[in-house]
C-alpha positions as CSV (number, residue, x, y, z in Angstrom):
1,M,2.7,25.0,26.0
2,P,3.3,24.8,22.3
3,H,5.3,27.5,20.6
4,H,2.9,27.3,17.6
5,S,-0.7,26.4,18.2
6,T,-1.6,25.4,14.6
7,I,-0.2,23.1,11.9
8,T,-1.8,23.6,8.5
9,F,-1.5,20.4,6.4
10,L,-1.6,20.1,2.6
11,S,-0.9,17.0,0.5
12,D,-1.8,15.0,-2.5
13,F,-2.6,12.0,-0.3
14,G,-6.4,12.0,-0.8
15,H,-8.6,10.2,1.7
16,Q,-8.9,6.8,0.2
17,D,-5.8,5.5,2.0
18,E,-4.6,5.8,5.6
19,F,-1.9,8.3,4.9
20,V,-3.6,11.5,6.1
21,G,-4.7,9.8,9.3
22,V,-1.3,8.4,10.0
23,V,0.3,11.8,9.7
24,H,-2.3,13.3,12.0
25,S,-1.5,10.6,14.6
26,V,2.2,11.1,14.3
27,I,1.7,14.8,15.0
28,R,-0.6,14.2,17.9
29,S,1.8,11.8,19.5
30,I,4.5,14.6,19.6
31,A,2.3,17.7,19.9
32,P,-1.1,16.7,21.4
33,E,-2.2,20.2,22.2
34,V,-1.6,21.5,18.6
35,A,-4.5,21.9,16.3
36,V,-4.1,20.5,12.8
37,V,-6.0,22.3,10.0
38,D,-6.4,20.2,6.8
39,L,-6.0,22.8,4.0
40,T,-6.6,20.2,1.3
41,H,-5.5,16.6,0.4
42,G,-7.1,16.8,-3.0
43,I,-4.1,18.0,-5.0
44,R,-3.7,15.8,-8.1
45,P,-1.1,13.1,-7.4
46,H,2.5,14.2,-8.0
47,D,1.3,17.7,-9.2
48,V,3.9,19.9,-7.4
49,R,2.7,23.0,-9.3
50,A,-0.9,22.5,-8.3
51,G,0.2,22.2,-4.7
52,A,2.3,25.3,-4.9
53,L,-0.5,27.3,-6.3
54,A,-2.9,26.1,-3.6
55,L,-0.4,27.2,-1.0
56,A,0.2,30.5,-2.7
57,R,-3.5,31.2,-2.9
58,S,-4.0,30.4,0.8
59,V,-0.9,31.5,2.6
60,E,-2.0,35.0,3.5
61,Y,-5.0,33.6,5.2
62,L,-3.4,30.8,7.2
63,C,-3.1,31.0,11.0
64,P,0.5,31.8,12.0
65,G,2.3,28.5,12.9
66,V,3.7,25.6,11.0
67,V,2.7,24.7,7.4
68,L,3.2,21.1,6.5
69,A,3.1,20.5,2.7
70,V,3.7,17.2,1.1
71,V,3.5,16.7,-2.7
72,D,6.7,14.8,-3.2
73,P,7.2,12.7,-6.4
74,G,10.9,12.7,-5.6
75,V,10.5,11.0,-2.3
76,G,13.5,8.6,-1.6
77,T,15.8,10.5,-3.9
78,D,18.5,13.1,-3.1
79,R,16.0,16.0,-3.1
80,R,16.3,17.9,0.1
81,A,13.7,17.9,3.0
82,V,13.6,21.5,4.3
83,A,12.0,23.8,6.9
84,V,11.7,27.4,5.8
85,E,11.1,30.2,8.4
86,V,9.2,33.3,7.3
87,G,8.4,36.5,9.2
88,D,11.3,36.0,11.5
89,G,9.7,33.0,13.1
90,V,6.0,33.8,12.8
91,S,5.6,30.7,10.7
92,V,7.6,27.8,9.3
93,L,6.9,25.9,6.1
94,V,8.0,22.2,6.1
95,G,8.2,20.0,3.0
96,P,10.3,18.8,0.1
97,D,12.6,21.2,-1.7
98,N,11.0,20.8,-5.1
99,G,9.3,24.1,-5.7
100,L,6.3,23.3,-3.6
101,L,7.0,26.0,-0.9
102,A,8.6,28.7,-3.0
103,S,5.7,30.7,-4.2
104,A,4.0,30.8,-0.7
105,V,7.3,31.8,0.9
106,A,7.6,34.7,-1.7
107,M,4.0,35.8,-1.0
108,V,4.8,36.4,2.7
109,G,8.0,38.3,2.1
110,G,10.6,35.6,1.7
111,A,12.6,33.3,4.0
112,S,14.4,34.6,7.1
113,R,16.1,31.2,7.7
114,A,16.0,27.7,6.2
115,V,17.4,24.3,7.2
116,E,17.8,20.9,5.7
117,L,16.0,18.3,7.8
118,T,18.8,15.8,8.6
119,S,18.5,15.3,12.4
120,T,17.4,11.7,13.0
121,D,16.5,12.7,16.6
122,H,13.5,14.5,15.1
123,Q,12.4,11.8,12.7
124,L,10.8,8.4,12.9
125,P,12.8,5.2,12.2
126,R,12.4,4.6,8.5
127,I,10.9,1.3,7.4
128,G,11.3,2.2,3.8
129,S,12.0,5.4,1.8
130,T,8.5,6.1,0.4
131,F,6.7,7.9,3.2
132,D,8.7,11.0,4.3
133,G,5.4,12.6,5.1
134,R,5.1,10.3,8.1
135,D,8.8,9.7,8.9
136,V,10.4,13.1,8.3
137,F,8.0,16.0,7.7
138,A,5.3,15.2,10.3
139,P,7.7,14.8,13.2
140,A,9.5,18.0,12.1
141,A,6.3,20.0,12.0
142,A,5.2,18.7,15.4
143,H,8.6,19.4,17.1
144,L,8.7,22.9,15.5
145,A,5.2,23.5,16.9
146,M,6.5,22.4,20.3
147,G,9.2,25.0,20.2
148,V,12.3,23.1,19.1
149,D,14.6,25.7,17.4
150,L,15.0,25.5,13.7
151,T,18.7,24.9,13.9
152,E,18.2,21.7,15.9
153,F,16.8,20.0,12.7
154,G,19.9,20.2,10.5
155,P,22.3,22.6,8.9
156,L,21.3,26.1,7.9
157,I,21.1,26.5,4.1
158,D,21.0,29.6,2.0
159,P,17.4,30.4,1.1
160,A,18.6,31.5,-2.3
161,T,19.4,27.9,-3.1
162,L,15.8,26.6,-2.5
163,M,14.1,25.3,-5.6
164,P,12.1,28.1,-7.2
165,G,8.4,27.7,-8.0
166,L,7.4,26.7,-11.5
167,L,4.7,29.3,-12.4
168,P,3.9,30.2,-16.0
169,I,4.4,33.6,-17.4
170,I,2.2,35.5,-19.8
171,G,3.4,37.0,-23.0
172,V,2.2,38.6,-26.3
173,E,2.6,36.6,-29.4
174,D,1.2,37.4,-32.9
175,G,-1.1,40.0,-31.6
176,A,-2.5,37.8,-28.8
177,L,-2.1,37.6,-25.0
178,V,-0.8,34.1,-24.3
179,M,-1.6,32.6,-20.9
180,E,-2.3,29.4,-19.2
181,A,-5.1,27.6,-17.3
182,L,-3.6,27.6,-13.8
183,W,-6.3,25.7,-11.9
184,I,-9.8,24.3,-12.3
185,D,-11.9,24.2,-9.2
186,Q,-14.6,21.7,-8.4
187,Y,-17.2,23.9,-10.0
188,G,-15.3,23.9,-13.3
189,N,-14.2,27.5,-13.0
190,V,-10.9,28.0,-14.9
191,Q,-8.4,30.3,-13.1
192,L,-6.0,32.0,-15.5
193,N,-2.6,33.4,-14.7
194,I,-3.6,36.9,-15.5
195,S,-5.0,39.8,-13.4
196,P,-7.6,42.3,-14.5
197,D,-4.8,44.8,-15.2
198,D,-3.4,42.4,-17.8
199,L,-6.6,42.6,-19.7
200,A,-6.6,46.4,-19.9
201,D,-5.3,46.5,-23.5
202,W,-7.5,43.8,-24.8
203,G,-11.0,45.3,-24.4
204,D,-14.2,44.1,-22.8
205,P,-15.6,41.9,-24.3
206,F,-12.6,40.1,-25.7
207,T,-12.0,37.0,-27.8
208,L,-10.8,33.8,-26.1
209,V,-9.0,31.4,-28.3
210,V,-9.0,27.7,-27.2
211,A,-7.1,25.5,-29.6
212,D,-8.6,26.6,-33.0
213,R,-12.0,27.8,-31.5
214,R,-12.9,31.4,-30.7
215,Q,-15.4,32.5,-28.0
216,T,-16.5,36.1,-27.1
217,I,-16.0,36.7,-23.3
218,A,-17.2,39.6,-21.3
219,M,-16.2,40.5,-17.7
220,R,-18.9,40.2,-15.1
221,R,-18.9,41.2,-11.4
222,A,-20.5,37.9,-10.2
223,Y,-21.4,34.4,-11.4
224,R,-25.1,35.3,-11.4
225,E,-24.5,38.1,-13.9
226,I,-23.3,35.6,-16.5
227,G,-26.1,34.9,-18.9
228,T,-27.6,31.5,-19.6
229,N,-25.4,29.5,-22.0
230,E,-22.8,32.2,-21.7
231,V,-19.1,31.9,-20.7
232,G,-18.1,34.9,-18.7
233,A,-15.0,36.1,-16.8
234,V,-14.9,37.2,-13.2
235,V,-12.2,38.4,-10.8
236,D,-11.9,35.5,-8.4
237,S,-11.0,35.3,-4.7
238,S,-7.3,35.4,-5.5
239,G,-7.6,38.5,-7.6
240,L,-7.0,36.6,-10.9
241,V,-9.3,36.3,-13.9
242,S,-11.4,33.1,-14.0
243,L,-13.6,31.8,-16.7
244,A,-17.0,30.7,-15.4
245,V,-20.5,29.4,-16.5
246,N,-23.5,30.3,-14.4
247,G,-24.5,27.1,-12.8
248,G,-22.2,25.0,-15.0
249,S,-18.6,24.2,-15.8
250,A,-16.5,26.5,-17.9
251,A,-13.8,23.8,-18.2
252,A,-16.3,21.3,-19.6
253,T,-18.0,23.8,-21.9
254,L,-14.7,25.1,-23.4
255,G,-12.8,21.8,-23.2
256,I,-10.0,23.2,-21.0
257,S,-7.7,21.2,-18.8
258,P,-5.1,22.5,-16.3
259,N,-1.9,23.8,-17.9
260,D,-3.6,24.3,-21.3
261,E,-2.3,27.3,-23.2
262,L,-5.0,29.9,-24.0
263,R,-4.9,33.1,-26.0
264,I,-6.8,36.4,-25.8
265,E,-7.3,38.7,-28.8
266,R,-9.1,42.0,-29.2
267,L,-12.6,41.4,-30.3
268,D,-11.8,42.6,-33.8
269,G,-9.0,40.0,-33.9
270,P,-5.5,40.2,-35.3
271,S,-6.9,39.8,-38.8
272,G,-9.7,42.3,-38.4
273,F,-12.6,40.0,-37.4
274,S,-13.7,37.3,-35.0
275,T,-16.0,34.4,-35.2
276,P,-18.0,34.0,-32.0
277,V,-19.2,30.4,-31.6
278,T,-21.4,28.6,-29.1
279,L,-19.5,25.7,-27.5
280,G,-21.5,22.8,-26.2
281,R,-20.7,21.1,-23.0
282,S,-18.4,18.2,-23.6
283,E,-19.6,14.8,-22.6
């Protein structure tokens, strides 16, 4: 019987090519009784931070087991391939050591052990150096699920040497709260890297500054409480503040892209006034 019954799989592979299916088949050939849960394969290509955020948002809700995460623009270089044990063996995260795993590991209490994946006995023969998801990470995830001990995959490494996550921090500058658009979901909701507590000193409603434009934003309890043609803010399923439009896209309405810097000011503004504007949906 498998030691872990579930492998959760995240990547930037998409579904246009055969990559996801090949990884599934490699896992099944080694661990046929293990269920594979596809968390997402829609991470923007090469966007390690977006993958790290998706893992961090999800990790507390994932089945105990193996987490296989592959967003790996450094494939074929000297970046390490790693497996990171958390919860004293309750789960193991497998992927490149490029910051992808770090935030999720921290969310569940940190690493208990970590190894570099160097054992060729637990890899496929490499035809080239561009598909470690198939040749290195998938076999490791499958063998871990089948109960192979972590130390069989390569040398133990100090978890403190793992690449940290690259998450933006908030700050106060010129009388404004400076933050970033972390993520835009398929509905166009814009997740910010702030919690409701971070807004406590800025009032409700507040002024959102996007580039040189100002918009008055009020907190709402639900999307349906946001008025027609209004941009509102809600506390999302991750406990962070998200900008939303009822039945529309806040990202398109405000012209926001992932990683954009945004500012929040008190409604009276740093200079004593604000200029609310109605922003049309971008075409």
